[in-house]
VMD Tcl script that builds the backbone (N, CA, C; Angstrom):
set m [mol new atoms 540]
animate dup $m
set s [atomselect $m all]
$s set {name element resname resid chain x y z} {
  {N N MET 1 A -8.475 -3.825 -46.274}
  {CA C MET 1 A -7.225 -4.555 -46.330}
  {C C MET 1 A -7.148 -5.406 -45.068}
  {N N SER 2 A -6.860 -6.651 -45.265}
  {CA C SER 2 A -6.727 -7.528 -44.113}
  {C C SER 2 A -5.399 -7.265 -43.423}
  {N N ILE 3 A -5.477 -7.033 -42.138}
  {CA C ILE 3 A -4.256 -6.772 -41.376}
  {C C ILE 3 A -3.366 -8.008 -41.357}
  {N N LEU 4 A -3.953 -9.183 -41.557}
  {CA C LEU 4 A -3.179 -10.415 -41.542}
  {C C LEU 4 A -2.284 -10.530 -42.780}
  {N N GLN 5 A -2.592 -9.801 -43.832}
  {CA C GLN 5 A -1.804 -9.861 -45.054}
  {C C GLN 5 A -0.589 -8.943 -45.014}
  {N N LEU 6 A -0.493 -8.117 -44.013}
  {CA C LEU 6 A 0.637 -7.207 -43.914}
  {C C LEU 6 A 1.743 -7.836 -43.079}
  {N N PRO 7 A 2.986 -7.597 -43.452}
  {CA C PRO 7 A 4.092 -8.130 -42.639}
  {C C PRO 7 A 4.178 -7.424 -41.290}
  {N N HIS 8 A 4.704 -8.126 -40.318}
  {CA C HIS 8 A 4.862 -7.573 -38.971}
  {C C HIS 8 A 6.232 -6.936 -38.808}
  {N N THR 9 A 6.316 -6.017 -37.855}
  {CA C THR 9 A 7.587 -5.483 -37.396}
  {C C THR 9 A 7.657 -5.790 -35.906}
  {N N ALA 10 A 8.831 -5.664 -35.332}
  {CA C ALA 10 A 8.963 -5.893 -33.892}
  {C C ALA 10 A 8.071 -4.906 -33.125}
  {N N PHE 11 A 8.031 -3.667 -33.581}
  {CA C PHE 11 A 7.199 -2.651 -32.952}
  {C C PHE 11 A 5.722 -3.015 -33.045}
  {N N SER 12 A 5.272 -3.446 -34.232}
  {CA C SER 12 A 3.853 -3.771 -34.395}
  {C C SER 12 A 3.457 -4.988 -33.559}
  {N N ARG 13 A 4.354 -5.944 -33.413}
  {CA C ARG 13 A 4.056 -7.110 -32.564}
  {C C ARG 13 A 3.862 -6.670 -31.116}
  {N N TRP 14 A 4.757 -5.816 -30.614}
  {CA C TRP 14 A 4.661 -5.351 -29.232}
  {C C TRP 14 A 3.374 -4.563 -29.005}
  {N N VAL 15 A 3.087 -3.628 -29.909}
  {CA C VAL 15 A 1.883 -2.808 -29.776}
  {C C VAL 15 A 0.634 -3.673 -29.889}
  {N N ASP 16 A 0.602 -4.586 -30.850}
  {CA C ASP 16 A -0.567 -5.442 -31.025}
  {C C ASP 16 A -0.845 -6.272 -29.780}
  {N N ARG 17 A 0.191 -6.843 -29.189}
  {CA C ARG 17 A 0.001 -7.628 -27.960}
  {C C ARG 17 A -0.518 -6.753 -26.827}
  {N N SER 18 A 0.079 -5.590 -26.666}
  {CA C SER 18 A -0.317 -4.679 -25.584}
  {C C SER 18 A -1.755 -4.195 -25.756}
  {N N VAL 19 A -2.099 -3.774 -26.952}
  {CA C VAL 19 A -3.436 -3.236 -27.206}
  {C C VAL 19 A -4.491 -4.339 -27.120}
  {N N THR 20 A -4.150 -5.536 -27.545}
  {CA C THR 20 A -5.085 -6.653 -27.413}
  {C C THR 20 A -5.380 -6.929 -25.942}
  {N N LEU 21 A -4.355 -6.901 -25.131}
  {CA C LEU 21 A -4.546 -7.104 -23.692}
  {C C LEU 21 A -5.413 -5.993 -23.095}
  {N N ILE 22 A -5.118 -4.755 -23.434}
  {CA C ILE 22 A -5.924 -3.624 -22.955}
  {C C ILE 22 A -7.356 -3.744 -23.471}
  {N N GLY 23 A -7.524 -4.125 -24.728}
  {CA C GLY 23 A -8.857 -4.295 -25.306}
  {C C GLY 23 A -9.662 -5.372 -24.606}
  {N N ARG 24 A -9.010 -6.466 -24.246}
  {CA C ARG 24 A -9.720 -7.534 -23.519}
  {C C ARG 24 A -10.174 -7.052 -22.153}
  {N N TRP 25 A -9.292 -6.349 -21.442}
  {CA C TRP 25 A -9.667 -5.834 -20.127}
  {C C TRP 25 A -10.745 -4.758 -20.248}
  {N N THR 26 A -10.659 -3.951 -21.265}
  {CA C THR 26 A -11.651 -2.899 -21.479}
  {C C THR 26 A -13.033 -3.493 -21.765}
  {N N SER 27 A -13.070 -4.644 -22.401}
  {CA C SER 27 A -14.364 -5.253 -22.718}
  {C C SER 27 A -15.184 -5.553 -21.460}
  {N N TYR 28 A -14.528 -5.741 -20.329}
  {CA C TYR 28 A -15.259 -5.973 -19.084}
  {C C TYR 28 A -15.985 -4.720 -18.607}
  {N N LEU 29 A -15.547 -3.559 -19.063}
  {CA C LEU 29 A -16.244 -2.328 -18.701}
  {C C LEU 29 A -17.681 -2.333 -19.196}
  {N N TRP 30 A -17.926 -2.988 -20.341}
  {CA C TRP 30 A -19.284 -3.012 -20.889}
  {C C TRP 30 A -20.207 -3.831 -19.995}
  {N N ILE 31 A -19.685 -4.877 -19.383}
  {CA C ILE 31 A -20.487 -5.681 -18.452}
  {C C ILE 31 A -20.796 -4.857 -17.197}
  {N N ILE 32 A -19.785 -4.159 -16.695}
  {CA C ILE 32 A -19.985 -3.295 -15.528}
  {C C ILE 32 A -20.993 -2.197 -15.864}
  {N N LEU 33 A -20.854 -1.603 -17.048}
  {CA C LEU 33 A -21.785 -0.556 -17.481}
  {C C LEU 33 A -23.207 -1.098 -17.526}
  {N N LEU 34 A -23.386 -2.275 -18.061}
  {CA C LEU 34 A -24.711 -2.887 -18.119}
  {C C LEU 34 A -25.285 -3.055 -16.713}
  {N N GLY 35 A -24.449 -3.502 -15.772}
  {CA C GLY 35 A -24.899 -3.648 -14.390}
  {C C GLY 35 A -25.310 -2.324 -13.775}
  {N N VAL 36 A -24.550 -1.268 -14.043}
  {CA C VAL 36 A -24.883 0.064 -13.515}
  {C C VAL 36 A -26.197 0.561 -14.118}
  {N N ILE 37 A -26.378 0.345 -15.411}
  {CA C ILE 37 A -27.614 0.783 -16.067}
  {C C ILE 37 A -28.825 0.052 -15.489}
  {N N VAL 38 A -28.729 -1.264 -15.359}
  {CA C VAL 38 A -29.838 -2.047 -14.809}
  {C C VAL 38 A -30.136 -1.615 -13.376}
  {N N THR 39 A -29.083 -1.432 -12.576}
  {CA C THR 39 A -29.273 -0.983 -11.194}
  {C C THR 39 A -29.950 0.376 -11.158}
  {N N ASN 40 A -29.525 1.281 -12.001}
  {CA C ASN 40 A -30.097 2.624 -12.046}
  {C C ASN 40 A -31.571 2.573 -12.444}
  {N N VAL 41 A -31.898 1.774 -13.437}
  {CA C VAL 41 A -33.289 1.657 -13.886}
  {C C VAL 41 A -34.153 1.054 -12.786}
  {N N LEU 42 A -33.658 0.002 -12.136}
  {CA C LEU 42 A -34.422 -0.617 -11.052}
  {C C LEU 42 A -34.640 0.361 -9.900}
  {N N MET 43 A -33.574 1.096 -9.542}
  {CA C MET 43 A -33.709 2.061 -8.452}
  {C C MET 43 A -34.704 3.159 -8.811}
  {N N ARG 44 A -34.686 3.595 -10.044}
  {CA C ARG 44 A -35.548 4.701 -10.450}
  {C C ARG 44 A -37.011 4.270 -10.553}
  {N N TYR 45 A -37.261 3.136 -11.227}
  {CA C TYR 45 A -38.648 2.784 -11.527}
  {C C TYR 45 A -39.271 1.806 -10.540}
  {N N VAL 46 A -38.457 1.048 -9.808}
  {CA C VAL 46 A -39.008 0.131 -8.817}
  {C C VAL 46 A -38.993 0.759 -7.426}
  {N N LEU 47 A -37.857 1.354 -7.057}
  {CA C LEU 47 A -37.722 1.945 -5.728}
  {C C LEU 47 A -38.026 3.442 -5.706}
  {N N ASP 48 A -38.265 4.017 -6.891}
  {CA C ASP 48 A -38.575 5.437 -7.021}
  {C C ASP 48 A -37.482 6.332 -6.425}
  {N N GLN 49 A -36.215 5.938 -6.660}
  {CA C GLN 49 A -35.062 6.700 -6.169}
  {C C GLN 49 A -34.059 6.906 -7.301}
  {N N GLY 50 A -34.029 8.087 -7.867}
  {CA C GLY 50 A -33.024 8.405 -8.881}
  {C C GLY 50 A -31.710 8.786 -8.221}
  {N N ARG 51 A -30.615 8.317 -8.761}
  {CA C ARG 51 A -29.300 8.617 -8.192}
  {C C ARG 51 A -28.411 9.211 -9.281}
  {N N ILE 52 A -27.989 10.438 -9.057}
  {CA C ILE 52 A -27.136 11.119 -10.036}
  {C C ILE 52 A -25.787 10.422 -10.174}
  {N N GLU 53 A -25.305 9.780 -9.093}
  {CA C GLU 53 A -24.012 9.090 -9.157}
  {C C GLU 53 A -24.022 7.993 -10.222}
  {N N PHE 54 A -25.172 7.271 -10.278}
  {CA C PHE 54 A -25.273 6.200 -11.268}
  {C C PHE 54 A -25.350 6.752 -12.686}
  {N N GLU 55 A -26.054 7.873 -12.844}
  {CA C GLU 55 A -26.125 8.514 -14.162}
  {C C GLU 55 A -24.729 8.903 -14.638}
  {N N GLU 56 A -23.980 9.549 -13.762}
  {CA C GLU 56 A -22.641 9.997 -14.134}
  {C C GLU 56 A -21.680 8.825 -14.310}
  {N N LEU 57 A -21.812 7.811 -13.484}
  {CA C LEU 57 A -20.960 6.634 -13.622}
  {C C LEU 57 A -21.187 5.954 -14.967}
  {N N GLN 58 A -22.442 5.945 -15.425}
  {CA C GLN 58 A -22.731 5.396 -16.752}
  {C C GLN 58 A -21.938 6.132 -17.828}
  {N N TRP 59 A -21.940 7.451 -17.783}
  {CA C TRP 59 A -21.225 8.243 -18.789}
  {C C TRP 59 A -19.715 8.024 -18.691}
  {N N HIS 60 A -19.204 7.927 -17.483}
  {CA C HIS 60 A -17.766 7.712 -17.307}
  {C C HIS 60 A -17.352 6.341 -17.826}
  {N N LEU 61 A -18.143 5.314 -17.531}
  {CA C LEU 61 A -17.815 3.965 -18.015}
  {C C LEU 61 A -17.933 3.880 -19.536}
  {N N TYR 62 A -18.969 4.507 -20.079}
  {CA C TYR 62 A -19.132 4.517 -21.530}
  {C C TYR 62 A -17.943 5.219 -22.192}
  {N N SER 63 A -17.542 6.345 -21.641}
  {CA C SER 63 A -16.390 7.085 -22.183}
  {C C SER 63 A -15.126 6.248 -22.120}
  {N N ALA 64 A -14.905 5.589 -20.987}
  {CA C ALA 64 A -13.710 4.746 -20.832}
  {C C ALA 64 A -13.726 3.614 -21.850}
  {N N GLY 65 A -14.857 2.956 -21.991}
  {CA C GLY 65 A -14.947 1.851 -22.952}
  {C C GLY 65 A -14.710 2.310 -24.377}
  {N N PHE 66 A -15.294 3.433 -24.732}
  {CA C PHE 66 A -15.135 3.958 -26.086}
  {C C PHE 66 A -13.702 4.406 -26.350}
  {N N LEU 67 A -13.149 5.225 -25.456}
  {CA C LEU 67 A -11.816 5.793 -25.690}
  {C C LEU 67 A -10.717 4.732 -25.631}
  {N N LEU 68 A -10.835 3.770 -24.739}
  {CA C LEU 68 A -9.828 2.712 -24.673}
  {C C LEU 68 A -10.054 1.668 -25.759}
  {N N GLY 69 A -11.285 1.568 -26.247}
  {CA C GLY 69 A -11.589 0.618 -27.313}
  {C C GLY 69 A -11.211 1.093 -28.703}
  {N N LEU 70 A -10.996 2.397 -28.877}
  {CA C LEU 70 A -10.601 2.930 -30.189}
  {C C LEU 70 A -9.340 2.251 -30.716}
  {N N SER 71 A -8.352 2.128 -29.857}
  {CA C SER 71 A -7.077 1.552 -30.290}
  {C C SER 71 A -7.242 0.078 -30.643}
  {N N TYR 72 A -8.080 -0.621 -29.896}
  {CA C TYR 72 A -8.318 -2.034 -30.204}
  {C C TYR 72 A -9.017 -2.186 -31.555}
  {N N ALA 73 A -9.983 -1.316 -31.842}
  {CA C ALA 73 A -10.672 -1.358 -33.134}
  {C C ALA 73 A -9.692 -1.097 -34.276}
  {N N GLN 74 A -8.779 -0.154 -34.092}
  {CA C GLN 74 A -7.764 0.130 -35.112}
  {C C GLN 74 A -6.819 -1.052 -35.280}
  {N N GLN 75 A -6.386 -1.626 -34.171}
  {CA C GLN 75 A -5.446 -2.749 -34.218}
  {C C GLN 75 A -6.077 -3.969 -34.899}
  {N N ALA 76 A -7.341 -4.228 -34.601}
  {CA C ALA 76 A -8.034 -5.389 -35.168}
  {C C ALA 76 A -8.609 -5.099 -36.551}
  {N N ASN 77 A -8.437 -3.861 -37.019}
  {CA C ASN 77 A -8.987 -3.424 -38.306}
  {C C ASN 77 A -10.499 -3.642 -38.336}
  {N N ALA 78 A -11.143 -3.376 -37.191}
  {CA C ALA 78 A -12.576 -3.606 -37.036}
  {C C ALA 78 A -13.363 -2.304 -37.000}
  {N N HIS 79 A -12.731 -1.209 -37.403}
  {CA C HIS 79 A -13.413 0.072 -37.395}
  {C C HIS 79 A -14.336 0.181 -38.597}
  {N N VAL 80 A -15.264 1.108 -38.539}
  {CA C VAL 80 A -16.243 1.280 -39.602}
  {C C VAL 80 A -15.587 1.990 -40.779}
  {N N ARG 81 A -15.832 1.456 -41.957}
  {CA C ARG 81 A -15.378 2.115 -43.173}
  {C C ARG 81 A -16.309 1.727 -44.306}
  {N N VAL 82 A -16.327 2.531 -45.336}
  {CA C VAL 82 A -17.145 2.246 -46.506}
  {C C VAL 82 A -16.215 1.657 -47.560}
  {N N ASP 83 A -16.452 0.397 -47.879}
  {CA C ASP 83 A -15.542 -0.334 -48.766}
  {C C ASP 83 A -16.136 -0.598 -50.148}
  {N N LEU 84 A -16.853 0.355 -50.707}
  {CA C LEU 84 A -17.481 0.120 -52.000}
  {C C LEU 84 A -16.453 -0.132 -53.099}
  {N N LEU 85 A -15.436 0.698 -53.175}
  {CA C LEU 85 A -14.401 0.531 -54.193}
  {C C LEU 85 A -13.139 -0.081 -53.601}
  {N N TYR 86 A -12.854 0.274 -52.368}
  {CA C TYR 86 A -11.623 -0.130 -51.695}
  {C C TYR 86 A -11.426 -1.645 -51.710}
  {N N GLU 87 A -12.483 -2.400 -51.437}
  {CA C GLU 87 A -12.351 -3.857 -51.350}
  {C C GLU 87 A -12.058 -4.507 -52.702}
  {N N ARG 88 A -12.313 -3.800 -53.773}
  {CA C ARG 88 A -12.058 -4.349 -55.115}
  {C C ARG 88 A -10.647 -4.052 -55.624}
  {N N LEU 89 A -9.923 -3.218 -54.870}
  {CA C LEU 89 A -8.562 -2.852 -55.268}
  {C C LEU 89 A -7.569 -3.935 -54.840}
  {N N SER 90 A -6.407 -3.913 -55.463}
  {CA C SER 90 A -5.355 -4.842 -55.066}
  {C C SER 90 A -4.833 -4.458 -53.681}
  {N N LEU 91 A -4.165 -5.393 -53.033}
  {CA C LEU 91 A -3.618 -5.130 -51.704}
  {C C LEU 91 A -2.637 -3.958 -51.746}
  {N N ARG 92 A -1.869 -3.865 -52.802}
  {CA C ARG 92 A -0.906 -2.773 -52.927}
  {C C ARG 92 A -1.602 -1.405 -53.005}
  {N N HIS 93 A -2.667 -1.307 -53.797}
  {CA C HIS 93 A -3.424 -0.053 -53.882}
  {C C HIS 93 A -4.096 0.265 -52.546}
  {N N GLN 94 A -4.619 -0.752 -51.876}
  {CA C GLN 94 A -5.210 -0.541 -50.554}
  {C C GLN 94 A -4.166 -0.006 -49.576}
  {N N ALA 95 A -2.958 -0.550 -49.661}
  {CA C ALA 95 A -1.883 -0.103 -48.764}
  {C C ALA 95 A -1.541 1.362 -49.023}
  {N N TRP 96 A -1.509 1.768 -50.276}
  {CA C TRP 96 A -1.225 3.172 -50.585}
  {C C TRP 96 A -2.329 4.087 -50.056}
  {N N ILE 97 A -3.568 3.686 -50.232}
  {CA C ILE 97 A -4.688 4.483 -49.714}
  {C C ILE 97 A -4.596 4.573 -48.195}
  {N N GLU 98 A -4.300 3.449 -47.561}
  {CA C GLU 98 A -4.158 3.416 -46.101}
  {C C GLU 98 A -3.008 4.316 -45.650}
  {N N LEU 99 A -1.898 4.266 -46.348}
  {CA C LEU 99 A -0.742 5.099 -46.007}
  {C C LEU 99 A -1.109 6.576 -46.056}
  {N N TYR 100 A -1.717 6.998 -47.143}
  {CA C TYR 100 A -2.097 8.411 -47.268}
  {C C TYR 100 A -3.180 8.790 -46.267}
  {N N GLY 101 A -4.128 7.904 -46.033}
  {CA C GLY 101 A -5.177 8.178 -45.055}
  {C C GLY 101 A -4.623 8.371 -43.654}
  {N N ILE 102 A -3.665 7.521 -43.284}
  {CA C ILE 102 A -3.061 7.629 -41.958}
  {C C ILE 102 A -2.234 8.911 -41.843}
  {N N VAL 103 A -1.386 9.148 -42.817}
  {CA C VAL 103 A -0.461 10.291 -42.735}
  {C C VAL 103 A -1.182 11.638 -42.881}
  {N N LEU 104 A -2.150 11.711 -43.773}
  {CA C LEU 104 A -2.792 12.998 -44.047}
  {C C LEU 104 A -4.036 13.273 -43.202}
  {N N LEU 105 A -4.692 12.230 -42.708}
  {CA C LEU 105 A -5.944 12.438 -41.983}
  {C C LEU 105 A -5.884 11.988 -40.526}
  {N N LEU 106 A -5.553 10.714 -40.302}
  {CA C LEU 106 A -5.645 10.163 -38.954}
  {C C LEU 106 A -4.582 10.721 -38.008}
  {N N LEU 107 A -3.317 10.714 -38.428}
  {CA C LEU 107 A -2.263 11.232 -37.541}
  {C C LEU 107 A -2.462 12.702 -37.166}
  {N N PRO 108 A -2.786 13.596 -38.105}
  {CA C PRO 108 A -3.033 14.983 -37.701}
  {C C PRO 108 A -4.208 15.115 -36.725}
  {N N PHE 109 A -5.255 14.318 -36.933}
  {CA C PHE 109 A -6.405 14.357 -36.023}
  {C C PHE 109 A -6.004 13.908 -34.621}
  {N N ILE 110 A -5.282 12.799 -34.532}
  {CA C ILE 110 A -4.830 12.294 -33.231}
  {C C ILE 110 A -3.941 13.327 -32.544}
  {N N LEU 111 A -3.012 13.909 -33.276}
  {CA C LEU 111 A -2.112 14.894 -32.682}
  {C C LEU 111 A -2.865 16.130 -32.202}
  {N N LEU 112 A -3.862 16.568 -32.953}
  {CA C LEU 112 A -4.679 17.702 -32.514}
  {C C LEU 112 A -5.398 17.389 -31.204}
  {N N ILE 113 A -5.986 16.215 -31.124}
  {CA C ILE 113 A -6.683 15.819 -29.891}
  {C C ILE 113 A -5.690 15.774 -28.733}
  {N N LEU 114 A -4.520 15.203 -28.953}
  {CA C LEU 114 A -3.532 15.118 -27.871}
  {C C LEU 114 A -3.049 16.503 -27.440}
  {N N ILE 115 A -2.791 17.372 -28.390}
  {CA C ILE 115 A -2.303 18.718 -28.079}
  {C C ILE 115 A -3.306 19.486 -27.217}
  {N N TYR 116 A -4.594 19.373 -27.535}
  {CA C TYR 116 A -5.599 20.139 -26.809}
  {C C TYR 116 A -6.168 19.418 -25.588}
  {N N SER 117 A -6.058 18.108 -25.529}
  {CA C SER 117 A -6.656 17.391 -24.396}
  {C C SER 117 A -5.781 17.418 -23.147}
  {N N VAL 118 A -4.482 17.476 -23.310}
  {CA C VAL 118 A -3.604 17.495 -22.131}
  {C C VAL 118 A -3.834 18.758 -21.291}
  {N N PRO 119 A -3.845 19.964 -21.859}
  {CA C PRO 119 A -4.154 21.146 -21.035}
  {C C PRO 119 A -5.575 21.093 -20.447}
  {N N PHE 120 A -6.505 20.504 -21.176}
  {CA C PHE 120 A -7.884 20.335 -20.723}
  {C C PHE 120 A -7.913 19.509 -19.433}
  {N N VAL 121 A -7.167 18.402 -19.416}
  {CA C VAL 121 A -7.101 17.546 -18.227}
  {C C VAL 121 A -6.341 18.251 -17.108}
  {N N MET 122 A -5.237 18.906 -17.443}
  {CA C MET 122 A -4.437 19.587 -16.424}
  {C C MET 122 A -5.241 20.700 -15.733}
  {N N ALA 123 A -6.033 21.425 -16.492}
  {CA C ALA 123 A -6.872 22.475 -15.895}
  {C C ALA 123 A -7.905 21.871 -14.961}
  {N N SER 124 A -8.466 20.757 -15.347}
  {CA C SER 124 A -9.446 20.072 -14.505}
  {C C SER 124 A -8.800 19.572 -13.220}
  {N N TYR 125 A -7.605 19.040 -13.343}
  {CA C TYR 125 A -6.867 18.545 -12.170}
  {C C TYR 125 A -6.486 19.708 -11.236}
  {N N ALA 126 A -6.067 20.811 -11.822}
  {CA C ALA 126 A -5.607 21.955 -11.031}
  {C C ALA 126 A -6.703 22.516 -10.119}
  {N N ILE 127 A -7.949 22.451 -10.573}
  {CA C ILE 127 A -9.043 22.980 -9.753}
  {C C ILE 127 A -9.809 21.870 -9.024}
  {N N SER 128 A -9.290 20.641 -9.082}
  {CA C SER 128 A -9.970 19.491 -8.467}
  {C C SER 128 A -11.435 19.444 -8.897}
  {N N GLU 129 A -11.636 19.518 -10.207}
  {CA C GLU 129 A -12.983 19.584 -10.764}
  {C C GLU 129 A -13.818 18.384 -10.348}
  {N N ARG 130 A -15.055 18.669 -10.022}
  {CA C ARG 130 A -16.014 17.622 -9.686}
  {C C ARG 130 A -17.338 17.980 -10.347}
  {N N SER 131 A -18.265 17.081 -10.270}
  {CA C SER 131 A -19.577 17.314 -10.849}
  {C C SER 131 A -20.245 18.502 -10.178}
  {N N GLN 132 A -20.967 19.271 -10.967}
  {CA C GLN 132 A -21.709 20.401 -10.410}
  {C C GLN 132 A -23.045 19.959 -9.828}
  {N N ALA 133 A -23.450 18.739 -10.145}
  {CA C ALA 133 A -24.727 18.227 -9.644}
  {C C ALA 133 A -24.596 17.832 -8.178}
  {N N PRO 134 A -25.591 18.138 -7.380}
  {CA C PRO 134 A -25.549 17.698 -5.980}
  {C C PRO 134 A -25.511 16.166 -5.921}
  {N N GLY 135 A -24.553 15.640 -5.198}
  {CA C GLY 135 A -24.405 14.188 -5.110}
  {C C GLY 135 A -23.670 13.575 -6.282}
  {N N GLY 136 A -23.149 14.417 -7.191}
  {CA C GLY 136 A -22.429 13.913 -8.350}
  {C C GLY 136 A -21.039 13.418 -7.988}
  {N N LEU 137 A -20.380 12.825 -8.942}
  {CA C LEU 137 A -19.063 12.233 -8.717}
  {C C LEU 137 A -17.968 13.298 -8.685}
  {N N GLY 138 A -16.957 13.050 -7.889}
  {CA C GLY 138 A -15.763 13.894 -7.855}
  {C C GLY 138 A -14.744 13.363 -8.852}
  {N N LEU 139 A -13.548 13.872 -8.763}
  {CA C LEU 139 A -12.435 13.432 -9.622}
  {C C LEU 139 A -12.786 13.478 -11.111}
  {N N ARG 140 A -13.415 14.554 -11.541}
  {CA C ARG 140 A -13.783 14.700 -12.953}
  {C C ARG 140 A -12.544 14.634 -13.845}
  {N N TRP 141 A -11.389 15.109 -13.330}
  {CA C TRP 141 A -10.145 15.085 -14.100}
  {C C TRP 141 A -9.745 13.659 -14.453}
  {N N LEU 142 A -10.092 12.700 -13.598}
  {CA C LEU 142 A -9.744 11.314 -13.863}
  {C C LEU 142 A -10.487 10.795 -15.102}
  {N N ALA 143 A -11.770 11.118 -15.184}
  {CA C ALA 143 A -12.545 10.730 -16.363}
  {C C ALA 143 A -12.028 11.457 -17.603}
  {N N LYS 144 A -11.688 12.730 -17.446}
  {CA C LYS 144 A -11.176 13.499 -18.589}
  {C C LYS 144 A -9.812 13.002 -19.044}
  {N N SER 145 A -9.038 12.417 -18.127}
  {CA C SER 145 A -7.704 11.928 -18.495}
  {C C SER 145 A -7.770 10.731 -19.444}
  {N N LEU 146 A -8.940 10.140 -19.580}
  {CA C LEU 146 A -9.093 9.047 -20.537}
  {C C LEU 146 A -8.965 9.535 -21.974}
  {N N LEU 147 A -9.225 10.813 -22.201}
  {CA C LEU 147 A -9.110 11.374 -23.550}
  {C C LEU 147 A -7.671 11.302 -24.068}
  {N N PRO 148 A -6.683 11.888 -23.376}
  {CA C PRO 148 A -5.311 11.741 -23.891}
  {C C PRO 148 A -4.793 10.304 -23.804}
  {N N LEU 149 A -5.229 9.548 -22.807}
  {CA C LEU 149 A -4.796 8.154 -22.704}
  {C C LEU 149 A -5.308 7.342 -23.892}
  {N N GLY 150 A -6.586 7.459 -24.177}
  {CA C GLY 150 A -7.170 6.727 -25.297}
  {C C GLY 150 A -6.546 7.100 -26.630}
  {N N PHE 151 A -6.314 8.384 -26.833}
  {CA C PHE 151 A -5.726 8.823 -28.094}
  {C C PHE 151 A -4.225 8.524 -28.167}
  {N N SER 152 A -3.560 8.414 -27.036}
  {CA C SER 152 A -2.156 7.966 -27.042}
  {C C SER 152 A -2.075 6.510 -27.465}
  {N N LEU 153 A -2.989 5.699 -26.961}
  {CA C LEU 153 A -3.040 4.297 -27.395}
  {C C LEU 153 A -3.388 4.197 -28.885}
  {N N LEU 154 A -4.310 5.036 -29.329}
  {CA C LEU 154 A -4.652 5.060 -30.755}
  {C C LEU 154 A -3.454 5.483 -31.591}
  {N N LEU 155 A -2.665 6.430 -31.094}
  {CA C LEU 155 A -1.451 6.853 -31.799}
  {C C LEU 155 A -0.472 5.688 -31.922}
  {N N LEU 156 A -0.252 4.969 -30.834}
  {CA C LEU 156 A 0.650 3.804 -30.879}
  {C C LEU 156 A 0.157 2.765 -31.881}
  {N N THR 157 A -1.130 2.481 -31.838}
  {CA C THR 157 A -1.704 1.490 -32.751}
  {C C THR 157 A -1.597 1.948 -34.198}
  {N N THR 158 A -1.816 3.225 -34.419}
  {CA C THR 158 A -1.725 3.772 -35.775}
  {C C THR 158 A -0.287 3.719 -36.282}
  {N N LEU 159 A 0.674 4.042 -35.419}
  {CA C LEU 159 A 2.085 3.950 -35.824}
  {C C LEU 159 A 2.489 2.506 -36.102}
  {N N ALA 160 A 1.957 1.564 -35.329}
  {CA C ALA 160 A 2.237 0.145 -35.587}
  {C C ALA 160 A 1.660 -0.265 -36.941}
  {N N ARG 161 A 0.446 0.182 -37.209}
  {CA C ARG 161 A -0.189 -0.107 -38.505}
  {C C ARG 161 A 0.627 0.523 -39.632}
  {N N LEU 162 A 1.066 1.743 -39.426}
  {CA C LEU 162 A 1.880 2.438 -40.418}
  {C C LEU 162 A 3.189 1.694 -40.660}
  {N N SER 163 A 3.796 1.149 -39.614}
  {CA C SER 163 A 5.047 0.394 -39.791}
  {C C SER 163 A 4.814 -0.861 -40.625}
  {N N ARG 164 A 3.672 -1.491 -40.443}
  {CA C ARG 164 A 3.343 -2.686 -41.235}
  {C C ARG 164 A 3.111 -2.329 -42.701}
  {N N ILE 165 A 2.408 -1.225 -42.932}
  {CA C ILE 165 A 2.168 -0.774 -44.309}
  {C C ILE 165 A 3.491 -0.388 -44.958}
  {N N TRP 166 A 4.347 0.283 -44.189}
  {CA C TRP 166 A 5.633 0.735 -44.713}
  {C C TRP 166 A 6.483 -0.449 -45.169}
  {N N VAL 167 A 6.586 -1.486 -44.350}
  {CA C VAL 167 A 7.427 -2.628 -44.755}
  {C C VAL 167 A 6.800 -3.411 -45.891}
  {N N TYR 168 A 5.494 -3.330 -46.024}
  {CA C TYR 168 A 4.849 -3.973 -47.174}
  {C C TYR 168 A 5.172 -3.213 -48.463}
  {N N LEU 169 A 5.054 -1.889 -48.410}
  {CA C LEU 169 A 5.287 -1.078 -49.611}
  {C C LEU 169 A 6.767 -0.884 -49.925}
  {N N PHE 170 A 7.595 -0.810 -48.872}
  {CA C PHE 170 A 9.022 -0.538 -49.038}
  {C C PHE 170 A 9.837 -1.558 -48.244}
  {N N PRO 171 A 9.863 -2.814 -48.640}
  {CA C PRO 171 A 10.534 -3.850 -47.834}
  {C C PRO 171 A 12.030 -3.608 -47.641}
  {N N LYS 172 A 12.680 -2.911 -48.566}
  {CA C LYS 172 A 14.115 -2.631 -48.428}
  {C C LYS 172 A 14.414 -1.703 -47.268}
  {N N TYR 173 A 13.453 -0.848 -46.914}
  {CA C TYR 173 A 13.705 0.205 -45.930}
  {C C TYR 173 A 12.948 0.001 -44.622}
  {N N GLY 174 A 12.394 -1.196 -44.392}
  {CA C GLY 174 A 11.421 -1.260 -43.329}
  {C C GLY 174 A 11.633 -2.112 -42.123}
  {N N GLY 175 A 12.704 -2.825 -41.925}
  {CA C GLY 175 A 12.817 -3.636 -40.731}
  {C C GLY 175 A 11.873 -4.818 -40.728}
  {N N TYR 176 A 11.686 -5.424 -41.885}
  {CA C TYR 176 A 10.784 -6.540 -42.081}
  {C C TYR 176 A 11.231 -7.742 -41.262}
  {N N THR 177 A 10.261 -8.389 -40.545}
  {CA C THR 177 A 10.630 -9.552 -39.726}
  {C C THR 177 A 10.019 -10.861 -40.224}
  {N N ASP 178 A 8.821 -10.829 -40.800}
  {CA C ASP 178 A 8.257 -12.040 -41.393}
  {C C ASP 178 A 7.132 -11.682 -42.340}
  {N N ALA 179 A 6.617 -12.675 -43.037}
  {CA C ALA 179 A 5.602 -12.405 -44.056}
  {C C ALA 179 A 4.184 -12.622 -43.570}
  {N N SER 180 A 3.978 -12.955 -42.308}
  {CA C SER 180 A 2.616 -13.208 -41.853}
  {C C SER 180 A 2.043 -12.011 -41.136}
}
mol reanalyze $m
mol bondsrecalc $m
mol representation Tube
mol addrep $m
């Protein structure tokens, strides 16, 4: 279903603008990650010096890019899906499938991740967790905090998408603002 065919709500406009901005800034992490990878490879194979900090920084940057990019993929409707039958359905049928998919599958999954990730981060923060590797990075809780942050953004994006589907399916009850 093309996200452009769904009507907007004030909430979806705000979330879409915010997530697009975050997604654009997050895209620069991939350039930084590429630089860290190249530097690490050069140091290892040219200078014969492996650095655990670079290895761990790669994982932290990759995690940040992935977790912060989830919401952008949802907002842009650019996530992976199998559209063998779905693309042949009418927009209304697609909206119903999307509604049930969000309410029965995606929202419970996001809420489960949020419920369990917050104590996970808090425990890491409480013990000032750091890498167990000699020379590894500290502030492990900071990297772990990307989990609830990323899924909170995904929750906002999913609720914005749900609001758009809702006003499409139920225009009388939805706070409809325009048809584009």
